[in-house]
DSSP file (Angstrom, degrees, kcal/mol; ACC not computed):
  #  RESIDUE AA STRUCTURE BP1 BP2  ACC     N-H-->O    O-->H-N    N-H-->O    O-->H-N    TCO  KAPPA ALPHA  PHI   PSI    X-CA   Y-CA   Z-CA
    1    1 A X              0   0    0      0, 0.0     2,-0.1     0, 0.0     3,-0.1   0.000 360.0 360.0 360.0 132.2   40.8   58.1  -56.1
    2    2 A X        -     0   0    0      1,-0.1     2,-0.8     0, 0.0     0, 0.0  -0.375 360.0 -97.0 -71.7 152.4   37.3   57.9  -56.9
    3    3 A X        -     0   0    0     -2,-0.1     2,-0.4     3,-0.0    -1,-0.1  -0.537  49.8-177.9 -70.3 116.0   35.0   56.9  -54.2
    4    4 A X        -     0   0    0     -2,-0.8     2,-0.2    -3,-0.1     3,-0.0  -0.847  35.8 -92.7-112.5 153.3   34.5   53.3  -54.7
    5    5 A X        -     0   0    0     -2,-0.4     2,-0.5     1,-0.1    -1,-0.0  -0.431  39.7-129.8 -67.4 132.9   32.2   51.2  -52.7
    6    6 A X        -     0   0    0     -2,-0.2     2,-0.6     1,-0.0    -1,-0.1  -0.681  18.0-152.0 -84.4 131.8   34.0   49.7  -49.8
    7    7 A X        -     0   0    0     -2,-0.5     2,-0.5     2,-0.0    -3,-0.0  -0.903   7.4-161.7-107.8 126.8   33.4   46.1  -49.6
    8    8 A X        -     0   0    0     -2,-0.6     2,-0.5     2,-0.0    -2,-0.0  -0.867   6.0-149.5-107.0 139.8   33.6   44.5  -46.2
    9    9 A X        -     0   0    0     -2,-0.5     2,-0.4     0, 0.0    -2,-0.0  -0.910  15.0-133.2-107.4 133.1   34.1   40.9  -45.7
   10   10 A X        -     0   0    0     -2,-0.5     2,-0.5     1,-0.0    -2,-0.0  -0.678  17.3-136.3 -85.1 134.4   32.7   39.3  -42.7
   11   11 A X        -     0   0    0     -2,-0.4     2,-0.3     3,-0.0     3,-0.0  -0.765  12.5-139.8 -91.2 133.9   35.0   37.0  -40.9
   12   12 A X        -     0   0    0     -2,-0.5     3,-0.1     1,-0.1    -1,-0.0  -0.697  28.1-104.8 -88.2 143.3   33.5   33.8  -39.7
   13   13 A X        -     0   0    0     -2,-0.3     2,-0.7     1,-0.1    -1,-0.1  -0.332  45.9 -92.3 -64.8 152.1   34.6   32.6  -36.3
   14   14 A X  S    S+     0   0    0     -3,-0.0     2,-0.3     2,-0.0    -1,-0.1  -0.527  70.1 142.1 -68.2 112.8   37.0   29.8  -36.4
   15   15 A X        -     0   0    0     -2,-0.7     2,-0.3    -3,-0.1    -3,-0.0  -0.982  54.9-100.0-148.0 157.0   35.0   26.6  -36.2
   16   16 A X        -     0   0    0     -2,-0.3     2,-0.1     1,-0.1     3,-0.0  -0.598  43.2-113.6 -78.0 135.7   35.2   23.3  -37.8
   17   17 A X        -     0   0    0     -2,-0.3     2,-0.4     1,-0.1    -1,-0.1  -0.460  32.9-109.8 -68.4 141.5   32.9   22.9  -40.7
   18   18 A X        -     0   0    0     -2,-0.1     2,-0.3     1,-0.1    -1,-0.1  -0.576  31.4-136.4 -75.5 124.8   30.2   20.4  -40.2
   19   19 A X    >   -     0   0    0     -2,-0.4     3,-1.3     1,-0.1    -1,-0.1  -0.611   5.0-136.7 -82.0 140.8   30.8   17.4  -42.2
   20   20 A X  T 3  S+     0   0    0     -2,-0.3    -1,-0.1     1,-0.3    -2,-0.0   0.783 103.1  48.9 -67.0 -26.5   27.8   16.0  -44.0
   21   21 A X  T 3  S+     0   0    0      2,-0.1    -1,-0.3    -3,-0.0     2,-0.2   0.007  74.1 147.9-105.6  28.8   28.8   12.5  -43.1
   22   22 A X    <   -     0   0    0     -3,-1.3     2,-0.3     1,-0.0    -4,-0.0  -0.466  32.3-156.3 -66.9 128.1   29.4   12.9  -39.3
   23   23 A X        -     0   0    0     -2,-0.2     2,-0.4     1,-0.0    -2,-0.1  -0.799  17.4-114.1-108.9 149.8   28.5    9.7  -37.6
   24   24 A X        -     0   0    0     -2,-0.3     2,-0.0     1,-0.1    -1,-0.0  -0.662  36.6-126.4 -80.2 130.9   27.4    9.3  -34.0
   25   25 A X     >  -     0   0    0     -2,-0.4     4,-2.2     1,-0.1     5,-0.2  -0.326  17.3-113.3 -76.1 162.6   30.0    7.3  -32.1
   26   26 A X  H  > S+     0   0    0      1,-0.2     4,-2.4     2,-0.2     5,-0.2   0.867 117.0  53.7 -62.4 -38.3   29.1    4.2  -30.2
   27   27 A X  H  > S+     0   0    0      2,-0.2     4,-2.4     1,-0.2    -1,-0.2   0.918 108.8  48.6 -65.7 -43.3   30.0    5.8  -26.9
   28   28 A X  H  > S+     0   0    0      1,-0.2     4,-2.3     2,-0.2    -2,-0.2   0.909 111.9  49.6 -62.7 -41.7   27.7    8.8  -27.6
   29   29 A X  H  X S+     0   0    0     -4,-2.2     4,-2.4     2,-0.2    -2,-0.2   0.907 111.1  48.8 -63.4 -43.1   24.9    6.5  -28.5
   30   30 A X  H  X S+     0   0    0     -4,-2.4     4,-2.4     2,-0.2    -2,-0.2   0.903 111.0  50.3 -64.7 -40.8   25.3    4.4  -25.4
   31   31 A X  H  X S+     0   0    0     -4,-2.4     4,-2.2     2,-0.2    -2,-0.2   0.914 111.1  49.1 -63.7 -42.4   25.3    7.6  -23.2
   32   32 A X  H  X S+     0   0    0     -4,-2.3     4,-2.4     1,-0.2    -2,-0.2   0.920 112.1  48.0 -62.8 -44.8   22.2    8.8  -24.9
   33   33 A X  H  X S+     0   0    0     -4,-2.4     4,-2.5     1,-0.2    -1,-0.2   0.878 110.9  51.3 -65.0 -37.5   20.4    5.5  -24.4
   34   34 A X  H  X S+     0   0    0     -4,-2.4     4,-2.5     2,-0.2    -1,-0.2   0.904 110.1  49.7 -65.7 -40.3   21.5    5.4  -20.7
   35   35 A X  H  X S+     0   0    0     -4,-2.2     4,-2.0     2,-0.2    -2,-0.2   0.928 112.8  45.8 -64.0 -45.4   20.2    8.9  -20.1
   36   36 A X  H  X S+     0   0    0     -4,-2.4     4,-2.2     1,-0.2    -2,-0.2   0.903 112.5  52.1 -63.8 -40.9   16.8    8.0  -21.7
   37   37 A X  H  X S+     0   0    0     -4,-2.5     4,-2.6     1,-0.2    -2,-0.2   0.906 108.3  50.3 -61.5 -43.3   16.7    4.8  -19.7
   38   38 A X  H  X S+     0   0    0     -4,-2.5     4,-2.5     1,-0.2     5,-0.3   0.903 109.2  51.7 -63.2 -40.8   17.3    6.6  -16.5
   39   39 A X  H  X S+     0   0    0     -4,-2.0     4,-2.6     1,-0.2     5,-0.2   0.924 111.6  46.5 -62.1 -43.1   14.5    9.1  -17.2
   40   40 A X  H  X S+     0   0    0     -4,-2.2     4,-2.5     2,-0.2     5,-0.5   0.913 111.7  51.2 -65.3 -42.4   12.1    6.3  -17.9
   41   41 A X  H  X S+     0   0    0     -4,-2.6     4,-1.8     1,-0.2    -2,-0.2   0.940 116.1  40.1 -61.6 -47.3   13.1    4.3  -14.8
   42   42 A X  H  X S+     0   0    0     -4,-2.5     4,-2.3     2,-0.2     5,-0.2   0.920 117.6  47.5 -69.9 -42.9   12.6    7.3  -12.5
   43   43 A X  H  X S+     0   0    0     -4,-2.6     4,-1.8    -5,-0.3    -2,-0.2   0.968 120.1  35.7 -64.5 -53.5    9.5    8.7  -14.2
   44   44 A X  H  X S+     0   0    0     -4,-2.5     4,-2.3    -5,-0.2    -1,-0.2   0.829 116.2  55.9 -72.0 -30.4    7.6    5.4  -14.3
   45   45 A X  H  X S+     0   0    0     -4,-1.8     4,-2.2    -5,-0.5    -1,-0.2   0.912 108.8  46.7 -65.1 -42.1    9.0    4.2  -11.0
   46   46 A X  H  X S+     0   0    0     -4,-2.3     4,-2.1     2,-0.2    -2,-0.2   0.875 111.1  52.3 -68.4 -36.7    7.7    7.3   -9.3
   47   47 A X  H  X S+     0   0    0     -4,-1.8     4,-2.0    -5,-0.2    -2,-0.2   0.927 111.4  46.4 -63.1 -44.2    4.3    7.0  -10.9
   48   48 A X  H  X S+     0   0    0     -4,-2.3     4,-2.7     1,-0.2    -2,-0.2   0.877 109.4  54.9 -66.7 -37.0    4.1    3.4   -9.7
   49   49 A X  H  X S+     0   0    0     -4,-2.2     4,-2.4     2,-0.2    -1,-0.2   0.902 107.6  49.7 -62.4 -41.1    5.2    4.4   -6.2
   50   50 A X  H  X S+     0   0    0     -4,-2.1     4,-2.1     2,-0.2    -2,-0.2   0.911 111.9  48.4 -62.8 -42.4    2.4    7.0   -6.1
   51   51 A X  H  X S+     0   0    0     -4,-2.0     4,-2.2     2,-0.2    -2,-0.2   0.920 112.5  48.3 -63.9 -44.4   -0.1    4.3   -7.2
   52   52 A X  H  X S+     0   0    0     -4,-2.7     4,-2.4     1,-0.2    -2,-0.2   0.902 111.1  50.0 -64.3 -41.7    1.1    1.8   -4.6
   53   53 A X  H  X S+     0   0    0     -4,-2.4     4,-2.3     1,-0.2    -1,-0.2   0.890 110.6  49.8 -65.4 -38.5    1.1    4.4   -1.8
   54   54 A X  H  X S+     0   0    0     -4,-2.1     4,-1.9     2,-0.2    -1,-0.2   0.903 111.7  48.4 -66.5 -40.4   -2.5    5.4   -2.6
   55   55 A X  H  X S+     0   0    0     -4,-2.2     4,-2.3     2,-0.2    -2,-0.2   0.892 112.1  49.1 -66.3 -39.4   -3.6    1.7   -2.7
   56   56 A X  H  X S+     0   0    0     -4,-2.4     4,-2.6     2,-0.2    -2,-0.2   0.895 109.6  51.5 -66.8 -39.5   -1.9    1.0    0.6
   57   57 A X  H  X S+     0   0    0     -4,-2.3     4,-2.2     2,-0.2    -1,-0.2   0.883 110.2  49.6 -64.4 -38.1   -3.5    4.1    2.2
   58   58 A X  H  X S+     0   0    0     -4,-1.9     4,-2.1     2,-0.2    -2,-0.2   0.923 111.6  48.1 -65.4 -44.6   -7.0    2.9    1.0
   59   59 A X  H  X S+     0   0    0     -4,-2.3     4,-2.2     1,-0.2    -2,-0.2   0.901 111.8  50.4 -62.8 -40.7   -6.4   -0.6    2.4
   60   60 A X  H  X S+     0   0    0     -4,-2.6     4,-2.8     1,-0.2    -1,-0.2   0.909 109.9  49.3 -65.0 -41.2   -5.2    0.9    5.7
   61   61 A X  H  X S+     0   0    0     -4,-2.2     4,-0.9     1,-0.2    -1,-0.2   0.880 110.6  51.0 -67.1 -35.5   -8.3    3.1    6.0
   62   62 A X  H  < S+     0   0    0     -4,-2.1     4,-0.4     2,-0.2    -1,-0.2   0.893 113.4  45.3 -66.6 -38.7  -10.6    0.2    5.3
   63   63 A X  H >X S+     0   0    0     -4,-2.2     3,-1.7     1,-0.2     4,-0.7   0.919 108.5  55.3 -70.0 -42.4   -8.8   -1.9    8.0
   64   64 A X  H 3X S+     0   0    0     -4,-2.8     4,-0.6     1,-0.3     3,-0.3   0.718  96.5  68.0 -64.5 -18.6   -8.9    1.0   10.5
   65   65 A X  H 3< S+     0   0    0     -4,-0.9     4,-0.3     1,-0.2    -1,-0.3   0.759 101.7  46.0 -71.1 -23.8  -12.7    1.2   10.0
   66   66 A X  H <> S+     0   0    0     -3,-1.7     4,-2.3    -4,-0.4    -1,-0.2   0.585  88.6  86.3 -94.6  -9.4  -13.1   -2.2   11.7
   67   67 A X  H  X S+     0   0    0     -4,-0.7     4,-2.7    -3,-0.3     5,-0.2   0.909  88.0  51.5 -58.9 -43.8  -10.8   -1.5   14.6
   68   68 A X  H  X S+     0   0    0     -4,-0.6     4,-2.5     1,-0.2    -1,-0.2   0.880 109.1  51.9 -61.0 -34.4  -13.6    0.1   16.7
   69   69 A X  H  > S+     0   0    0     -4,-0.3     4,-2.4     2,-0.2    -2,-0.2   0.912 109.8  49.3 -65.9 -41.5  -15.8   -3.0   16.0
   70   70 A X  H  X S+     0   0    0     -4,-2.3     4,-2.7     2,-0.2     5,-0.2   0.958 113.6  45.6 -58.3 -51.3  -12.9   -5.2   17.3
   71   71 A X  H  X S+     0   0    0     -4,-2.7     4,-2.4     1,-0.2    -2,-0.2   0.865 112.0  51.7 -64.2 -36.7  -12.6   -3.1   20.4
   72   72 A X  H  X S+     0   0    0     -4,-2.5     4,-2.1    -5,-0.2    -1,-0.2   0.926 112.8  45.1 -64.3 -45.2  -16.3   -3.0   21.0
   73   73 A X  H  X S+     0   0    0     -4,-2.4     4,-2.2     2,-0.2    -2,-0.2   0.902 113.8  49.1 -66.6 -41.6  -16.6   -6.8   20.7
   74   74 A X  H  X S+     0   0    0     -4,-2.7     4,-2.3     2,-0.2    -2,-0.2   0.922 111.9  48.3 -65.2 -44.0  -13.6   -7.4   22.9
   75   75 A X  H  X S+     0   0    0     -4,-2.4     4,-2.2    -5,-0.2    -1,-0.2   0.900 111.7  50.2 -63.5 -40.1  -14.8   -5.1   25.6
   76   76 A X  H  X S+     0   0    0     -4,-2.1     4,-2.2     2,-0.2    -1,-0.2   0.879 110.4  50.2 -65.6 -37.6  -18.3   -6.7   25.5
   77   77 A X  H  X S+     0   0    0     -4,-2.2     4,-2.3     2,-0.2    -2,-0.2   0.898 110.3  49.1 -67.3 -40.2  -16.7  -10.2   25.9
   78   78 A X  H  X S+     0   0    0     -4,-2.3     4,-2.1     2,-0.2    -2,-0.2   0.900 111.8  49.0 -66.5 -39.8  -14.6   -9.1   28.8
   79   79 A X  H  X S+     0   0    0     -4,-2.2     4,-1.8     2,-0.2    -2,-0.2   0.906 110.4  51.4 -63.9 -41.2  -17.7   -7.6   30.5
   80   80 A X  H  X S+     0   0    0     -4,-2.2     4,-1.1     1,-0.2    -2,-0.2   0.919 109.7  49.9 -60.8 -43.7  -19.6  -10.8   29.8
   81   81 A X  H  < S+     0   0    0     -4,-2.3     3,-0.3     1,-0.2    -1,-0.2   0.893 109.0  51.5 -63.8 -40.6  -16.8  -12.8   31.4
   82   82 A X  H  < S+     0   0    0     -4,-2.1    -1,-0.2     1,-0.2    -2,-0.2   0.853 115.8  41.4 -64.7 -34.5  -16.8  -10.5   34.5
   83   83 A X  H  < S+     0   0    0     -4,-1.8     2,-0.2    -5,-0.1    -1,-0.2   0.548  91.4 103.5 -92.0  -8.5  -20.5  -11.0   35.0
   84   84 A X  S >< S-     0   0    0     -4,-1.1     3,-0.7    -3,-0.3     5,-0.0  -0.557  71.5-136.3 -77.2 138.1  -20.6  -14.7   34.2
   85   85 A X  T 3  S+     0   0    0      1,-0.2    -1,-0.1    -2,-0.2    -4,-0.0   0.756 106.6  40.0 -66.6 -22.8  -21.0  -16.9   37.3
   86   86 A X  T 3  S-     0   0    0      2,-0.1    -1,-0.2     0, 0.0    -5,-0.1   0.478 111.3-118.0-101.5  -4.4  -18.4  -19.3   35.9
   87   87 A X    <   +     0   0    0     -3,-0.7     2,-0.2     1,-0.2    -6,-0.1   0.785  65.4 143.2  74.2  27.5  -16.1  -16.6   34.5
   88   88 A X        -     0   0    0     -8,-0.2    -1,-0.2    -7,-0.1    -4,-0.2  -0.621  52.4-116.4 -99.1 158.9  -16.4  -17.8   31.0
   89   89 A X        -     0   0    0     -2,-0.2   -11,-0.1     1,-0.1    -1,-0.1  -0.441  51.7 -79.3 -79.1 164.0  -16.6  -16.0   27.7
   90   90 A X        -     0   0    0      1,-0.1    -1,-0.1    -2,-0.1     3,-0.1  -0.301  29.0-136.7 -65.8 152.0  -19.8  -16.2   25.7
   91   91 A X  S    S+     0   0    0      1,-0.2    21,-0.4    -3,-0.1     2,-0.3   0.816  90.3  25.4 -76.6 -31.1  -20.3  -19.3   23.6
   92   92 A X  S >  S-     0   0    0     19,-0.1     3,-1.2     1,-0.1     4,-0.2  -0.973  73.1-131.1-133.8 147.1  -21.6  -17.3   20.7
   93   93 A X  G >  S+     0   0    0     -2,-0.3     3,-1.4     1,-0.2     5,-0.4   0.753 103.9  70.6 -68.5 -23.2  -21.0  -13.7   19.7
   94   94 A X  G >  S+     0   0    0      1,-0.3     3,-1.2     2,-0.2    -1,-0.2   0.738  83.4  71.2 -66.3 -21.7  -24.8  -13.2   19.2
   95   95 A X  G <  S+     0   0    0     -3,-1.2    -1,-0.3     1,-0.2    -2,-0.2   0.702  89.2  63.1 -65.9 -18.8  -25.2  -13.4   23.0
   96   96 A X  G <  S-     0   0    0     -3,-1.4    -1,-0.2    -4,-0.2    -2,-0.2   0.618  95.3-139.8 -84.7 -12.6  -23.5  -10.0   23.3
   97   97 A X    <   +     0   0    0     -3,-1.2    -3,-0.1    -4,-0.2     3,-0.1   0.929  46.0 152.6  52.5  51.1  -26.2   -8.1   21.4
   98   98 A X        -     0   0    0     -5,-0.4     2,-0.2     1,-0.3    -1,-0.1   0.604  41.7-141.9 -84.0 -12.4  -23.6   -6.0   19.6
   99   99 A X        -     0   0    0     -5,-0.1     2,-0.8     2,-0.0    -1,-0.3  -0.602  61.2 -11.8  80.7-149.4  -25.8   -5.4   16.5
  100  100 A X        +     0   0    0     -2,-0.2    -1,-0.0     1,-0.2   -31,-0.0  -0.779  60.4 159.7 -91.7 112.7  -23.9   -5.4   13.2
  101  101 A X        +     0   0    0     -2,-0.8    -1,-0.2     7,-0.1   -32,-0.1   0.536  52.1  93.0-103.5 -11.6  -20.2   -5.3   13.6
  102  102 A X        -     0   0    0      6,-0.1     2,-0.3   -33,-0.1     5,-0.2  -0.414  54.2-173.5 -74.7 155.4  -19.5   -6.7   10.1
  103  103 A X        -     0   0    0      3,-2.5    -2,-0.1    -2,-0.1     3,-0.0  -0.810  44.2 -88.6-135.5-175.9  -19.0   -4.3    7.2
  104  104 A X  S    S+     0   0    0     -2,-0.3    20,-0.6     1,-0.2    21,-0.2   0.736 124.8  45.3 -69.8 -20.3  -18.6   -4.9    3.5
  105  105 A X  S    S+     0   0    0      1,-0.2    17,-3.0    19,-0.2     2,-0.4   0.797 120.1  26.3 -91.8 -31.9  -14.8   -5.3    3.8
  106  106 A X  E     -A  121   0A   0     15,-0.3    -3,-2.5   -44,-0.1     2,-0.4  -0.991  58.1-159.6-138.2 141.7  -14.6   -7.7    6.8
  107  107 A X  E     -A  120   0A   0     13,-2.3    13,-3.2    -2,-0.4     2,-0.3  -0.951  22.4-131.8-116.7 140.3  -16.8  -10.3    8.5
  108  108 A X  E     -A  119   0A   0     -2,-0.4     2,-0.3    11,-0.2    11,-0.2  -0.708  21.1-176.1 -96.6 143.0  -16.3  -11.3   12.1
  109  109 A X  E     -A  118   0A   0      9,-3.0     9,-3.4    -2,-0.3     2,-0.4  -0.980   7.4-159.9-132.2 146.8  -16.2  -14.9   13.4
  110  110 A X  E     -A  117   0A   0     -2,-0.3     2,-0.5     7,-0.2     7,-0.2  -0.996   2.5-166.8-130.2 131.8  -15.9  -16.1   16.9
  111  111 A X  E  >> -A  116   0A   0      5,-2.4     5,-1.7    -2,-0.4     4,-1.0  -0.965   4.3-167.6-120.0 115.0  -14.7  -19.5   18.0
  112  112 A X  T  45S+     0   0    0     -2,-0.5    -1,-0.1   -21,-0.4   -23,-0.1   0.869  84.3  61.6 -68.8 -37.2  -15.4  -20.4   21.7
  113  113 A X  T  45S+     0   0    0      1,-0.2    -1,-0.2   -22,-0.1   -22,-0.0   0.874 120.0  24.9 -59.7 -38.9  -13.1  -23.4   21.7
  114  114 A X  T  45S-     0   0    0     -3,-0.1    23,-0.3     2,-0.1    -1,-0.2   0.471 102.4-128.6-103.3  -3.9  -10.0  -21.4   20.9
  115  115 A X  T  <5 +     0   0    0     -4,-1.0    21,-2.8     1,-0.2    22,-0.5   0.944  57.9 145.1  52.5  54.0  -11.3  -18.1   22.3
  116  116 A X  E   < -AB 111 135A   0     -5,-1.7    -5,-2.4    19,-0.2     2,-0.5  -0.971  42.0-156.6-124.6 138.0  -10.5  -16.2   19.1
  117  117 A X  E     -AB 110 134A   0     17,-2.6    17,-3.1    -2,-0.4     2,-0.4  -0.963  23.1-168.6-108.8 122.9  -12.3  -13.3   17.5
  118  118 A X  E     -AB 109 133A   0     -9,-3.4    -9,-3.0    -2,-0.5     2,-0.6  -0.940  19.5-158.2-123.1 133.5  -11.4  -13.2   13.8
  119  119 A X  E     -AB 108 132A   0     13,-2.5    13,-2.6    -2,-0.4     2,-0.5  -0.953  17.5-161.7-105.1 122.1  -12.1  -10.6   11.1
  120  120 A X  E     -AB 107 131A   0    -13,-3.2   -13,-2.3    -2,-0.6    11,-0.2  -0.905  17.2-123.8-109.4 127.8  -12.0  -12.2    7.6
  121  121 A X  E     -A  106   0A   0      9,-2.7     8,-1.9    -2,-0.5   -15,-0.3  -0.375  24.2-152.8 -71.8 147.3  -11.5   -9.9    4.6
  122  122 A X    >>> -     0   0    0    -17,-3.0     3,-1.4     6,-0.2     5,-0.7  -0.539  35.4 -91.1-109.5 176.9  -14.0  -10.0    1.8
  123  123 A X  G >45S+     0   0    0      1,-0.3     3,-1.0     2,-0.2   -18,-0.1   0.813 121.0  65.9 -61.3 -31.1  -13.7   -9.2   -1.9
  124  124 A X  G 345S+     0   0    0    -20,-0.6    -1,-0.3     1,-0.3   -19,-0.2   0.764  93.8  60.7 -64.4 -24.2  -14.7   -5.6   -1.3
  125  125 A X  G <45S-     0   0    0     -3,-1.4    -1,-0.3   -20,-0.3    -2,-0.2   0.792 122.4-105.5 -70.8 -27.5  -11.4   -5.2    0.7
  126  126 A X  T <<5S+     0   0    0     -3,-1.0     2,-0.3    -4,-0.6    -3,-0.1   0.114  97.8  42.3 121.9 -20.3   -9.4   -6.1   -2.4
  127  127 A X  S   <S-     0   0    0     -5,-0.7     3,-0.5     3,-0.0     2,-0.2  -0.927  74.5-137.0-156.9 130.8   -8.4   -9.6   -1.4
  128  128 A X  S    S+     0   0    0     -2,-0.3    -6,-0.2     1,-0.2    -5,-0.0  -0.568  76.0  35.7 -87.6 151.2  -10.4  -12.3    0.3
  129  129 A X        +     0   0    0     -8,-1.9     2,-0.4     1,-0.3    17,-0.2   0.414  64.7 140.2  96.0  -0.5   -9.2  -14.6    3.0
  130  130 A X        -     0   0    0     -3,-0.5    -9,-2.7    15,-0.1     2,-0.5  -0.638  37.4-156.1 -74.5 129.7   -7.0  -12.4    5.1
  131  131 A X  E     -BC 120 144A   0     13,-2.9    13,-3.2    -2,-0.4     2,-0.7  -0.935  15.4-167.3-114.3 125.7   -7.6  -13.2    8.8
  132  132 A X  E     -BC 119 143A   0    -13,-2.6   -13,-2.5    -2,-0.5     2,-0.5  -0.948  21.3-165.1-107.2 111.7   -6.9  -10.8   11.6
  133  133 A X  E     -BC 118 142A   0      9,-2.9     9,-2.1    -2,-0.7     2,-0.5  -0.846  14.5-164.4-109.2 129.5   -7.2  -12.9   14.7
  134  134 A X  E     -BC 117 141A   0    -17,-3.1   -17,-2.6    -2,-0.5     2,-0.6  -0.962  11.8-151.8-110.1 121.4   -7.5  -11.7   18.3
  135  135 A X  E  >> -BC 116 140A   0      5,-2.6     4,-1.9    -2,-0.5     5,-1.1  -0.829   1.5-158.5 -94.1 119.0   -6.8  -14.3   20.9
  136  136 A X  T  45S+     0   0    0    -21,-2.8    -1,-0.2    -2,-0.6   -20,-0.1   0.829  90.5  51.3 -68.1 -32.3   -8.7  -13.5   24.1
  137  137 A X  T  45S+     0   0    0    -22,-0.5    -1,-0.2   -23,-0.3   -22,-0.1   0.942 121.6  30.3 -69.1 -47.1   -6.3  -15.6   26.3
  138  138 A X  T  45S-     0   0    0      2,-0.1    -2,-0.2     0, 0.0    -1,-0.2   0.639  96.3-136.7 -86.1 -15.6   -3.1  -13.9   25.1
  139  139 A X  T  <5 +     0   0    0     -4,-1.9     2,-0.3     1,-0.2    -3,-0.2   0.941  61.9 126.5  53.8  50.3   -4.7  -10.6   24.4
  140  140 A X  E   < -C  135   0A   0     -5,-1.1    -5,-2.6    21,-0.0     2,-0.3  -0.967  54.7-133.5-139.3 153.4   -2.8  -10.4   21.1
  141  141 A X  E     -C  134   0A   0     -2,-0.3     2,-0.3    -7,-0.2    -7,-0.2  -0.790  19.6-178.2-103.3 147.0   -3.4  -10.0   17.4
  142  142 A X  E     -C  133   0A   0     -9,-2.1    -9,-2.9    -2,-0.3     2,-0.5  -0.978  17.3-141.0-137.9 154.0   -2.1  -12.0   14.5
  143  143 A X  E     -C  132   0A   0     -2,-0.3     2,-0.6   -11,-0.2   -11,-0.2  -0.969  10.4-168.5-117.8 126.4   -2.5  -11.7   10.8
  144  144 A X  E     +C  131   0A   0    -13,-3.2   -13,-2.9    -2,-0.5     2,-0.5  -0.944  10.3 178.3-115.5 109.6   -2.9  -14.8    8.6
  145  145 A X    >   -     0   0    0     -2,-0.6     3,-0.6   -15,-0.2   -15,-0.1  -0.951  21.4-156.9-115.1 118.8   -2.6  -13.9    4.9
  146  146 A X  T 3  S+     0   0    0     -2,-0.5     2,-0.2     1,-0.3    -1,-0.1   0.783  95.1  23.4 -66.5 -25.4   -2.9  -16.8    2.4
  147  147 A X  T >   +     0   0    0      3,-0.1     3,-1.5     1,-0.1    -1,-0.3  -0.642  68.7 171.6-138.5  79.0   -0.9  -14.8   -0.2
  148  148 A X  T <  S+     0   0    0     -3,-0.6    -1,-0.1     1,-0.3    -2,-0.1   0.709  77.0  61.0 -66.9 -18.5    1.2  -12.2    1.5
  149  149 A X  T 3  S+     0   0    0      2,-0.1     2,-0.4     3,-0.0    -1,-0.3   0.685  92.0  78.2 -80.7 -16.4    3.0  -11.2   -1.7
  150  150 A X  S <  S-     0   0    0     -3,-1.5     2,-0.2     2,-0.1    -3,-0.1  -0.782  89.6 -96.0 -94.1 134.8   -0.2  -10.1   -3.3
  151  151 A X  S    S+     0   0    0     -2,-0.4     2,-0.1     2,-0.1    -2,-0.1  -0.643  90.1  50.9 -94.6 154.1   -1.6   -6.7   -2.4
  152  152 A X  S    S+     0   0    0     -2,-0.2     2,-0.3   -25,-0.1    -2,-0.1   0.576  70.4 153.3 -81.7 162.6   -3.5   -5.5   -0.5
  153  153 A X        -     0   0    0     -2,-0.1     2,-0.5    -4,-0.1    -1,-0.1  -0.799  45.8-103.1-138.7-179.1   -2.6   -7.0    2.8
  154  154 A X        -     0   0    0     -2,-0.3     2,-0.2   -23,-0.1   -23,-0.1  -0.968  33.8-145.3-114.1 122.4   -2.8   -6.0    6.5
  155  155 A X    >   -     0   0    0     -2,-0.5     3,-1.5     1,-0.1     4,-0.4  -0.592  16.7-125.6 -88.4 149.0    0.4   -4.8    8.1
  156  156 A X  G >  S+     0   0    0      1,-0.3     3,-1.3    -2,-0.2    -1,-0.1   0.816 108.0  63.0 -61.7 -32.1    1.3   -5.5   11.7
  157  157 A X  G 3  S+     0   0    0      1,-0.3    -1,-0.3     4,-0.0     4,-0.1   0.647  94.9  61.9 -72.1 -11.1    1.8   -1.8   12.4
  158  158 A X  G <  S+     0   0    0     -3,-1.5    -1,-0.3     2,-0.1    -2,-0.2   0.662  82.2 103.1 -82.7 -16.6   -1.9   -1.2   11.7
  159  159 A X  S <  S-     0   0    0     -3,-1.3   -95,-0.0    -4,-0.4     2,-0.0  -0.374  84.8-100.5 -69.3 143.1   -3.0   -3.5   14.5
  160  160 A X        -     0   0    0      1,-0.1     2,-0.4    -2,-0.1   -19,-0.2  -0.338  33.6-130.5 -62.6 142.2   -4.2   -1.8   17.7
  161  161 A X              0   0    0      1,-0.1    -1,-0.1    -3,-0.1   -21,-0.0  -0.804 360.0 360.0 -95.9 135.3   -1.7   -1.6   20.5
  162  162 A X              0   0    0     -2,-0.4    -1,-0.1   -23,-0.1    -2,-0.0   0.426 360.0 360.0 -89.3 360.0   -2.8   -2.8   23.9
């Protein structure tokens, strides 16, 4: 026999031929959409969570900046009361010669009739009108927020503990 070229045929693995008209089933489409939806929810949710945490940390640091002013004013009022011949607190906060205890985020107010020292938030804080009230009689803090659902706010756990 003459040498003839050997022809080898390659065997293809057994697989189904891809049909040109294969359609995606409804279940596959729903699964794909659910997967994409979950990715968007987690990705954008985590991004928003980072933004919210950063804004809350900024608000907390701005509030913590006035805590020493609160404590300075309260200590000066208690000293004034101890040295007053009638045992009263000062009628005006200016009598204490504290200098400037206000900052761009909070302004202090004192009401002798109710014996309350109040820090009122300004626009620089991010929201105006939040009142942090210290009652000299009760020696307690309260927070009055006209719109507690709108951020930033002042949380109770940020208040100094006596």
